[in-house]
C-alpha positions as CSV (number, residue, x, y, z in Angstrom):
1,D,-8.9,3.9,-2.8
2,G,-10.7,0.6,-3.4
3,I,-7.8,-0.8,-5.5
4,R,-5.4,0.3,-2.8
5,A,-7.4,-1.5,-0.2
6,L,-7.4,-4.7,-2.3
7,S,-3.6,-4.3,-2.6
8,L,-3.3,-3.9,1.1
9,L,-5.3,-7.1,1.7
10,W,-3.0,-8.9,-0.7
11,V,0.0,-7.7,1.2
12,I,-1.5,-8.8,4.6
13,S,-2.6,-12.2,3.3
14,G,0.8,-12.8,1.6
15,H,2.6,-12.0,4.8
16,C,0.3,-14.1,6.8
17,L,0.9,-17.1,4.5
18,A,4.7,-16.5,4.6
19,T,4.6,-16.3,8.4
20,W,2.5,-19.5,8.5
21,S,4.9,-21.3,6.3
22,T,7.9,-20.5,8.5
23,I,6.2,-21.6,11.7
24,G,5.5,-25.0,10.3
25,F,2.6,-27.1,9.1
26,T,0.7,-29.9,10.7
27,N,0.3,-31.3,7.1
28,P,2.7,-29.8,4.6
29,I,0.9,-31.6,1.7
30,M,-1.9,-29.1,2.1
31,V,0.4,-26.2,1.2
32,L,3.3,-27.4,-0.8
33,P,3.2,-28.6,-4.5
34,P,2.1,-30.8,-6.2
35,Y,-1.2,-31.0,-4.3
36,G,-1.1,-28.0,-1.9
37,V,-2.3,-24.4,-2.1
38,T,0.9,-23.2,-3.8
39,A,0.4,-25.5,-6.7
40,A,-2.4,-23.4,-8.0
41,V,-1.9,-19.9,-9.6
42,V,-4.0,-18.2,-6.9
43,G,-1.8,-19.7,-4.2
44,Q,1.3,-18.6,-5.9
45,L,0.0,-15.0,-6.3
46,F,-0.7,-14.9,-2.5
47,F,2.7,-16.4,-1.7
48,S,4.5,-13.9,-3.9
49,A,3.5,-10.8,-1.9
50,R,6.4,-8.8,-3.1
51,F,4.3,-7.9,-6.1
52,A,1.5,-6.8,-3.7
53,V,3.9,-4.5,-1.9
54,D,5.1,-3.0,-5.1
55,S,1.5,-2.4,-6.3
56,F,0.6,-0.9,-2.9
57,L,3.5,1.5,-3.0
58,L,2.9,2.5,-6.6
59,L,-0.8,3.2,-6.0
60,S,0.1,5.2,-2.8
61,G,2.6,7.3,-4.6
62,F,0.2,7.9,-7.5
63,L,-2.5,9.1,-5.1
64,L,0.0,11.3,-3.3
65,V,1.0,13.0,-6.6
66,I,-2.6,13.4,-7.7
67,N,-3.4,15.1,-4.3
68,V,-0.3,17.5,-4.6
69,V,-1.2,18.4,-8.2
70,K,-4.8,19.1,-7.2
71,R,-3.7,21.4,-4.3
72,C,-1.2,23.2,-6.6
73,R,-4.0,23.9,-9.1
74,E,-6.3,25.2,-6.4
75,F,-3.5,27.5,-5.1
76,E,-2.8,28.7,-8.7
77,L,-6.5,29.6,-9.2
78,R,-6.6,31.5,-5.9
79,K,-3.2,33.4,-6.1
80,G,-2.7,33.4,-9.9
81,R,0.7,31.7,-9.7
82,M,2.2,28.3,-8.9
83,P,3.2,27.7,-5.3
84,S,6.8,27.4,-4.4
85,L,8.2,24.4,-2.7
86,W,8.2,26.1,0.7
87,E,4.6,27.0,0.4
88,W,3.1,23.6,-0.2
89,M,5.6,21.2,1.4
90,P,4.8,22.1,5.1
91,A,1.1,21.7,4.5
92,L,1.7,18.3,2.8
93,F,3.7,17.0,5.7
94,G,1.3,18.5,8.2
95,L,-1.6,16.7,6.7
96,R,0.3,13.5,6.7
97,V,1.2,13.9,10.4
98,I,-2.5,14.7,11.2
99,R,-3.6,11.6,9.3
100,I,-1.0,9.1,10.7
101,L,-0.4,10.4,14.3
102,P,-3.7,9.1,15.8
103,M,-2.7,5.6,15.0
104,Y,0.4,5.9,17.1
105,T,-1.3,7.6,20.0
106,A,-4.1,5.0,20.2
C-alpha cells in the first residue's frame, strides 16, 4: 500500500502542476525550459502524470487480484473446493461498496 500511496501522490502532484500550467504563470521562466522546473528530469516526471495514473491503476489491480486469490484459497480450505463466480463476486462488490460508500456520504 505504501507504493500505491506514493503513486497516488504522484498523480495528484502531476495534475496540480498541469492545472497550474493552464491557469497561467506570473513568471513562465520559472516553469518552462531551459531554466524552469520542467527542464530537469524530476520536473518532467511530475509533468508526465499519465505514467503515474498507469502505475496507480496497475498496482490497484494487482492488489485486487491478490485479495481475490487469498479469499478463494481460504474458501477452498474451508469447503474443500474452489468457489464459483456467483459465490465470491457478490462478496467482492459488497466489500468495495462498504469501503467506498462512506466517502460519498460524508
